[in-house]
MIBA-807449 format. One record per residue (C-alpha): residue number from 1; chain; x, y, z. Coordinates in Angstrom, 1 decimal, always signed. Example, Ala and Ser with C-alpha at 12.3 -4.5 7.8 and 13.67 -1.06 7.14 Angstrom:
mitor 1, lumdren A, X +12.3, Y -4.5, Z +7.8
mitor 2, lumdren A, X +13.7, Y -1.1, Z +7.1
This chain:
mitor 1, lumdren A, X +139.3, Y -54.1, Z +52.3
mitor 2, lumdren A, X +137.2, Y -56.7, Z +50.5
mitor 3, lumdren A, X +133.5, Y -56.2, Z +50.1
mitor 4, lumdren A, X +131.3, Y -59.3, Z +50.4
mitor 5, lumdren A, X +129.1, Y -59.9, Z +47.4
mitor 6, lumdren A, X +127.2, Y -62.9, Z +48.8
mitor 7, lumdren A, X +123.5, Y -62.5, Z +47.8
mitor 8, lumdren A, X +120.9, Y -62.3, Z +50.5
mitor 9, lumdren A, X +118.7, Y -65.3, Z +51.0
mitor 10, lumdren A, X +115.7, Y -65.3, Z +48.8
mitor 11, lumdren A, X +112.5, Y -64.5, Z +50.6
mitor 12, lumdren A, X +109.0, Y -65.5, Z +49.7
mitor 13, lumdren A, X +108.0, Y -64.5, Z +46.2
mitor 14, lumdren A, X +106.1, Y -61.3, Z +45.8
mitor 15, lumdren A, X +103.6, Y -60.2, Z +43.3
mitor 16, lumdren A, X +100.1, Y -61.3, Z +42.3
mitor 17, lumdren A, X +98.8, Y -64.6, Z +43.7
mitor 18, lumdren A, X +98.7, Y -67.5, Z +41.3
mitor 19, lumdren A, X +95.5, Y -68.2, Z +39.3
mitor 20, lumdren A, X +94.9, Y -71.3, Z +41.3
mitor 21, lumdren A, X +94.8, Y -69.5, Z +44.6
mitor 22, lumdren A, X +92.7, Y -66.6, Z +43.2
mitor 23, lumdren A, X +90.2, Y -69.2, Z +41.9
mitor 24, lumdren A, X +90.2, Y -70.9, Z +45.2
mitor 25, lumdren A, X +89.5, Y -67.6, Z +47.0
mitor 26, lumdren A, X +86.6, Y -66.9, Z +44.7
mitor 27, lumdren A, X +85.2, Y -70.4, Z +44.5
mitor 28, lumdren A, X +83.0, Y -70.3, Z +47.6
mitor 29, lumdren A, X +81.0, Y -67.3, Z +46.1
mitor 30, lumdren A, X +80.9, Y -68.2, Z +42.4
mitor 31, lumdren A, X +77.1, Y -69.0, Z +42.7
mitor 32, lumdren A, X +76.2, Y -65.6, Z +44.2
mitor 33, lumdren A, X +75.8, Y -63.6, Z +40.9
mitor 34, lumdren A, X +73.7, Y -66.4, Z +39.4
mitor 35, lumdren A, X +71.6, Y -66.4, Z +42.5
mitor 36, lumdren A, X +70.9, Y -62.7, Z +42.2
mitor 37, lumdren A, X +70.0, Y -62.9, Z +38.5
mitor 38, lumdren A, X +68.0, Y -66.2, Z +38.8
mitor 39, lumdren A, X +64.6, Y -64.6, Z +39.9
mitor 40, lumdren A, X +64.7, Y -62.1, Z +37.0
mitor 41, lumdren A, X +65.6, Y -64.9, Z +34.5
mitor 42, lumdren A, X +62.9, Y -67.2, Z +35.8
mitor 43, lumdren A, X +60.2, Y -64.5, Z +35.6
mitor 44, lumdren A, X +61.4, Y -63.5, Z +32.1
mitor 45, lumdren A, X +61.1, Y -67.1, Z +30.9
mitor 46, lumdren A, X +57.7, Y -67.6, Z +32.6
mitor 47, lumdren A, X +56.1, Y -64.3, Z +31.6
mitor 48, lumdren A, X +57.6, Y -63.6, Z +28.2
mitor 49, lumdren A, X +59.6, Y -66.4, Z +26.6
mitor 50, lumdren A, X +57.1, Y -69.3, Z +27.2
mitor 51, lumdren A, X +54.0, Y -67.4, Z +26.1
mitor 52, lumdren A, X +55.8, Y -66.1, Z +23.1
mitor 53, lumdren A, X +57.0, Y -69.6, Z +22.0
mitor 54, lumdren A, X +53.5, Y -70.9, Z +22.7
mitor 55, lumdren A, X +52.0, Y -68.3, Z +20.5
mitor 56, lumdren A, X +54.4, Y -69.0, Z +17.7
mitor 57, lumdren A, X +53.6, Y -72.7, Z +17.9
mitor 58, lumdren A, X +49.8, Y -72.0, Z +17.9
mitor 59, lumdren A, X +50.2, Y -70.1, Z +14.7
mitor 60, lumdren A, X +51.1, Y -73.3, Z +12.9
mitor 61, lumdren A, X +48.0, Y -75.3, Z +14.1
mitor 62, lumdren A, X +44.4, Y -75.2, Z +13.0
mitor 63, lumdren A, X +42.9, Y -73.8, Z +16.1
mitor 64, lumdren A, X +39.1, Y -73.9, Z +15.6
mitor 65, lumdren A, X +36.3, Y -73.8, Z +18.2
mitor 66, lumdren A, X +36.5, Y -77.5, Z +18.5
mitor 67, lumdren A, X +40.0, Y -77.3, Z +19.9
mitor 68, lumdren A, X +39.7, Y -74.3, Z +22.2
mitor 69, lumdren A, X +39.5, Y -76.4, Z +25.3
mitor 70, lumdren A, X +42.1, Y -78.9, Z +24.1
mitor 71, lumdren A, X +44.3, Y -76.6, Z +21.9
mitor 72, lumdren A, X +47.4, Y -78.8, Z +22.4
mitor 73, lumdren A, X +45.8, Y -81.5, Z +20.2
mitor 74, lumdren A, X +44.9, Y -79.2, Z +17.3
mitor 75, lumdren A, X +46.2, Y -80.5, Z +13.9
mitor 76, lumdren A, X +49.2, Y -78.9, Z +12.3
mitor 77, lumdren A, X +48.7, Y -76.9, Z +9.1
mitor 78, lumdren A, X +52.1, Y -75.4, Z +8.7
mitor 79, lumdren A, X +52.0, Y -71.9, Z +7.0
mitor 80, lumdren A, X +48.3, Y -72.2, Z +6.2
mitor 81, lumdren A, X +47.3, Y -69.5, Z +8.8
mitor 82, lumdren A, X +49.9, Y -67.1, Z +7.4
mitor 83, lumdren A, X +48.8, Y -67.6, Z +3.8
mitor 84, lumdren A, X +45.2, Y -67.0, Z +4.8
mitor 85, lumdren A, X +46.1, Y -63.9, Z +6.8
mitor 86, lumdren A, X +48.1, Y -62.1, Z +4.1
mitor 87, lumdren A, X +45.5, Y -62.8, Z +1.4
mitor 88, lumdren A, X +44.0, Y -59.4, Z +0.8
mitor 89, lumdren A, X +41.1, Y -61.0, Z -1.1
mitor 90, lumdren A, X +39.7, Y -62.4, Z +2.2
mitor 91, lumdren A, X +38.1, Y -60.4, Z +5.0
mitor 92, lumdren A, X +40.9, Y -61.5, Z +7.4
mitor 93, lumdren A, X +43.5, Y -60.1, Z +5.0
mitor 94, lumdren A, X +41.7, Y -56.9, Z +4.5
mitor 95, lumdren A, X +41.3, Y -56.5, Z +8.3
mitor 96, lumdren A, X +45.0, Y -57.1, Z +8.7
mitor 97, lumdren A, X +45.9, Y -54.4, Z +6.2
mitor 98, lumdren A, X +43.5, Y -52.0, Z +7.7
mitor 99, lumdren A, X +44.9, Y -52.6, Z +11.2
mitor 100, lumdren A, X +48.4, Y -52.1, Z +9.9
mitor 101, lumdren A, X +47.5, Y -48.8, Z +8.3
mitor 102, lumdren A, X +45.7, Y -47.6, Z +11.4
mitor 103, lumdren A, X +48.7, Y -48.5, Z +13.5
mitor 104, lumdren A, X +51.0, Y -46.6, Z +11.2
mitor 105, lumdren A, X +48.7, Y -43.5, Z +11.3
mitor 106, lumdren A, X +48.4, Y -43.7, Z +15.1
mitor 107, lumdren A, X +52.1, Y -43.9, Z +15.5
mitor 108, lumdren A, X +52.9, Y -41.0, Z +13.1
mitor 109, lumdren A, X +50.2, Y -38.7, Z +14.5
mitor 110, lumdren A, X +50.9, Y -39.4, Z +18.2
mitor 111, lumdren A, X +54.7, Y -39.3, Z +18.0
mitor 112, lumdren A, X +54.7, Y -36.2, Z +15.7
mitor 113, lumdren A, X +52.2, Y -34.2, Z +17.7
mitor 114, lumdren A, X +53.8, Y -35.1, Z +21.0
mitor 115, lumdren A, X +57.2, Y -34.0, Z +19.7
mitor 116, lumdren A, X +55.9, Y -30.7, Z +18.3
mitor 117, lumdren A, X +54.1, Y -29.8, Z +21.5
mitor 118, lumdren A, X +57.0, Y -30.9, Z +23.7
mitor 119, lumdren A, X +59.5, Y -28.9, Z +21.6
mitor 120, lumdren A, X +57.2, Y -25.8, Z +21.5
mitor 121, lumdren A, X +56.7, Y -25.8, Z +25.3
mitor 122, lumdren A, X +60.4, Y -26.5, Z +26.0
mitor 123, lumdren A, X +61.6, Y -23.6, Z +23.8
mitor 124, lumdren A, X +58.9, Y -21.3, Z +25.2
mitor 125, lumdren A, X +60.1, Y -22.0, Z +28.8
mitor 126, lumdren A, X +63.8, Y -22.0, Z +28.0
mitor 127, lumdren A, X +64.4, Y -18.4, Z +29.1
mitor 128, lumdren A, X +63.9, Y -17.5, Z +32.7
mitor 129, lumdren A, X +60.8, Y -15.5, Z +33.6
mitor 130, lumdren A, X +58.5, Y -15.1, Z +36.5
mitor 131, lumdren A, X +56.2, Y -18.1, Z +36.8
mitor 132, lumdren A, X +58.3, Y -20.4, Z +34.7
mitor 133, lumdren A, X +58.4, Y -23.1, Z +37.5
mitor 134, lumdren A, X +54.6, Y -23.0, Z +37.7
mitor 135, lumdren A, X +54.1, Y -23.6, Z +34.0
mitor 136, lumdren A, X +56.7, Y -26.4, Z +34.0
mitor 137, lumdren A, X +54.9, Y -28.1, Z +36.8
mitor 138, lumdren A, X +51.6, Y -27.7, Z +35.1
mitor 139, lumdren A, X +52.8, Y -29.2, Z +31.9
mitor 140, lumdren A, X +54.2, Y -32.3, Z +33.6
mitor 141, lumdren A, X +51.0, Y -33.2, Z +35.4
mitor 142, lumdren A, X +49.7, Y -35.5, Z +32.7
mitor 143, lumdren A, X +53.0, Y -37.4, Z +32.8
mitor 144, lumdren A, X +53.0, Y -37.6, Z +36.6
mitor 145, lumdren A, X +49.4, Y -38.6, Z +36.9
mitor 146, lumdren A, X +48.8, Y -42.4, Z +37.1
mitor 147, lumdren A, X +47.7, Y -43.8, Z +33.8
mitor 148, lumdren A, X +44.7, Y -45.5, Z +35.2
mitor 149, lumdren A, X +43.3, Y -42.3, Z +36.8
mitor 150, lumdren A, X +43.9, Y -40.4, Z +33.6
mitor 151, lumdren A, X +42.1, Y -43.0, Z +31.4
mitor 152, lumdren A, X +39.2, Y -43.2, Z +33.8
mitor 153, lumdren A, X +38.9, Y -39.4, Z +33.7
mitor 154, lumdren A, X +38.9, Y -39.2, Z +29.9
mitor 155, lumdren A, X +36.4, Y -42.0, Z +29.7
mitor 156, lumdren A, X +33.9, Y -39.9, Z +31.7
mitor 157, lumdren A, X +34.7, Y -36.9, Z +29.5
mitor 158, lumdren A, X +34.0, Y -38.8, Z +26.3
mitor 159, lumdren A, X +30.6, Y -40.1, Z +27.4
mitor 160, lumdren A, X +27.9, Y -39.4, Z +24.9
mitor 161, lumdren A, X +25.2, Y -38.0, Z +27.1
mitor 162, lumdren A, X +27.0, Y -36.7, Z +30.2
mitor 163, lumdren A, X +30.5, Y -36.1, Z +28.9
mitor 164, lumdren A, X +32.2, Y -32.8, Z +29.0
mitor 165, lumdren A, X +33.5, Y -33.0, Z +25.5
mitor 166, lumdren A, X +30.1, Y -33.4, Z +23.9
mitor 167, lumdren A, X +28.7, Y -30.7, Z +26.2
mitor 168, lumdren A, X +31.3, Y -28.3, Z +25.1
mitor 169, lumdren A, X +31.0, Y -29.1, Z +21.4
mitor 170, lumdren A, X +27.2, Y -29.3, Z +21.2
mitor 171, lumdren A, X +25.8, Y -27.2, Z +24.0
mitor 172, lumdren A, X +28.4, Y -24.5, Z +24.4
mitor 173, lumdren A, X +30.1, Y -24.0, Z +21.0
mitor 174, lumdren A, X +27.2, Y -25.4, Z +18.9
mitor 175, lumdren A, X +29.7, Y -27.1, Z +16.5
mitor 176, lumdren A, X +27.5, Y -30.2, Z +16.2
mitor 177, lumdren A, X +23.8, Y -30.7, Z +15.9
mitor 178, lumdren A, X +23.7, Y -34.0, Z +17.8
mitor 179, lumdren A, X +25.9, Y -35.8, Z +20.4
mitor 180, lumdren A, X +28.3, Y -38.2, Z +18.6
mitor 181, lumdren A, X +29.6, Y -41.4, Z +20.1
mitor 182, lumdren A, X +33.3, Y -40.7, Z +20.9
mitor 183, lumdren A, X +34.2, Y -44.1, Z +22.4
mitor 184, lumdren A, X +32.9, Y -46.4, Z +19.7
mitor 185, lumdren A, X +32.8, Y -46.4, Z +15.9
mitor 186, lumdren A, X +34.9, Y -44.2, Z +13.7
mitor 187, lumdren A, X +35.3, Y -41.5, Z +16.4
mitor 188, lumdren A, X +37.1, Y -43.9, Z +18.7
mitor 189, lumdren A, X +40.4, Y -43.4, Z +16.7
mitor 190, lumdren A, X +40.3, Y -39.7, Z +17.3
mitor 191, lumdren A, X +39.6, Y -40.2, Z +21.0
mitor 192, lumdren A, X +42.4, Y -42.7, Z +21.4
mitor 193, lumdren A, X +44.9, Y -40.3, Z +19.6
mitor 194, lumdren A, X +43.8, Y -37.4, Z +21.8
mitor 195, lumdren A, X +44.4, Y -39.3, Z +25.0
mitor 196, lumdren A, X +47.7, Y -40.7, Z +23.8
mitor 197, lumdren A, X +49.0, Y -37.3, Z +22.9
mitor 198, lumdren A, X +47.9, Y -35.8, Z +26.2
mitor 199, lumdren A, X +49.8, Y -38.6, Z +28.0
mitor 200, lumdren A, X +53.0, Y -38.6, Z +25.9
mitor 201, lumdren A, X +53.7, Y -34.9, Z +25.1
mitor 202, lumdren A, X +54.9, Y -34.0, Z +28.7
mitor 203, lumdren A, X +57.5, Y -36.7, Z +28.4
mitor 204, lumdren A, X +58.8, Y -35.1, Z +25.2
mitor 205, lumdren A, X +58.7, Y -31.7, Z +26.9
mitor 206, lumdren A, X +60.7, Y -33.1, Z +29.8
mitor 207, lumdren A, X +63.4, Y -34.7, Z +27.6
mitor 208, lumdren A, X +63.8, Y -31.7, Z +25.3
mitor 209, lumdren A, X +63.8, Y -29.3, Z +28.3
mitor 210, lumdren A, X +66.6, Y -31.3, Z +29.8
mitor 211, lumdren A, X +68.6, Y -31.3, Z +26.5
mitor 212, lumdren A, X +68.2, Y -27.5, Z +26.2
mitor 213, lumdren A, X +70.0, Y -27.1, Z +29.5
mitor 214, lumdren A, X +73.3, Y -28.2, Z +27.8
mitor 215, lumdren A, X +73.0, Y -25.5, Z +25.1
mitor 216, lumdren A, X +75.2, Y -22.5, Z +26.1
mitor 217, lumdren A, X +73.3, Y -19.2, Z +26.2
mitor 218, lumdren A, X +76.3, Y -17.4, Z +24.7
mitor 219, lumdren A, X +75.5, Y -18.9, Z +21.3
mitor 220, lumdren A, X +72.0, Y -17.4, Z +21.4
mitor 221, lumdren A, X +73.3, Y -14.0, Z +22.4
mitor 222, lumdren A, X +76.0, Y -14.0, Z +19.7
mitor 223, lumdren A, X +73.4, Y -15.0, Z +17.1
mitor 224, lumdren A, X +71.0, Y -12.3, Z +18.2
mitor 225, lumdren A, X +73.7, Y -9.7, Z +17.9
mitor 226, lumdren A, X +74.3, Y -11.0, Z +14.3
mitor 227, lumdren A, X +70.6, Y -10.5, Z +13.6
mitor 228, lumdren A, X +69.4, Y -14.1, Z +13.7
mitor 229, lumdren A, X +65.7, Y -14.4, Z +14.1
mitor 230, lumdren A, X +64.1, Y -16.8, Z +16.7
mitor 231, lumdren A, X +63.2, Y -19.2, Z +13.9
mitor 232, lumdren A, X +66.8, Y -19.1, Z +12.6
mitor 233, lumdren A, X +68.2, Y -19.7, Z +16.1
mitor 234, lumdren A, X +65.9, Y -22.7, Z +16.6
mitor 235, lumdren A, X +66.7, Y -24.2, Z +13.2
mitor 236, lumdren A, X +70.5, Y -23.5, Z +13.2
mitor 237, lumdren A, X +71.3, Y -23.8, Z +16.9
mitor 238, lumdren A, X +68.7, Y -25.6, Z +19.0
mitor 239, lumdren A, X +68.0, Y -28.5, Z +16.6
mitor 240, lumdren A, X +71.6, Y -29.4, Z +15.9
mitor 241, lumdren A, X +72.7, Y -29.0, Z +19.6
mitor 242, lumdren A, X +70.0, Y -31.4, Z +20.9
mitor 243, lumdren A, X +70.1, Y -33.8, Z +17.9
mitor 244, lumdren A, X +71.1, Y -36.8, Z +20.0
mitor 245, lumdren A, X +68.3, Y -36.1, Z +22.5
mitor 246, lumdren A, X +65.7, Y -35.9, Z +19.7
mitor 247, lumdren A, X +66.9, Y -39.3, Z +18.3
mitor 248, lumdren A, X +66.6, Y -41.1, Z +21.6
mitor 249, lumdren A, X +63.3, Y -39.3, Z +22.3
mitor 250, lumdren A, X +61.6, Y -40.3, Z +19.0
mitor 251, lumdren A, X +62.9, Y -43.8, Z +19.3
mitor 252, lumdren A, X +61.4, Y -44.2, Z +22.8
mitor 253, lumdren A, X +58.1, Y -42.7, Z +21.8
mitor 254, lumdren A, X +57.9, Y -44.9, Z +18.7
mitor 255, lumdren A, X +58.5, Y -48.0, Z +20.8
């Protein structure tokens, strides 16, 4: 008995659609992603890019008081403004150097103090104990408080005659003979640093506390059995285990 080997008629081709049909299927909606991104791009250009380019252009012109109202017609002087600004023999150059050093000091003090306070609070509240939730909530209040409300409160506290800080230092603790100005002059830097640390250290506390949750408690128990002190545990276990968290934290606070 012979077996027929005639092939079956070929049906429609199967598989992925051709690139032309796929492109035709997507073509009615090709503009939708651009439409979604367009408002953000327009606002970015209007708020950041254009003012930034305008500021760069203005740095190459001689913008005096005669051209304030018509700054677009100010004469070009090239790099003259930059040469004048970096000349430390002039008052402008000296002010620039002083501002740069003050900015560096402000950054180092605020970031360093915020990290130290955040690390100390996170390590202290790492182990479970009664009332830990209360202290965590209390420490996070400065970070959760709106910045405007916090600054207004500190402004009242730093007032010379009616502020709580001067009342505490002069009237209660008798550390000073007279009430200093804390919002102007040389004392303003200390006041600014104080407020910045008060505002930033809860953020460091929150980030480090979240990083400590990933550290296994078995490591601390094993090290305690081996006789490791709390300082050695912090230096040899805590810091290496949350090294990536600390890098991101310091970078964010620095920015």
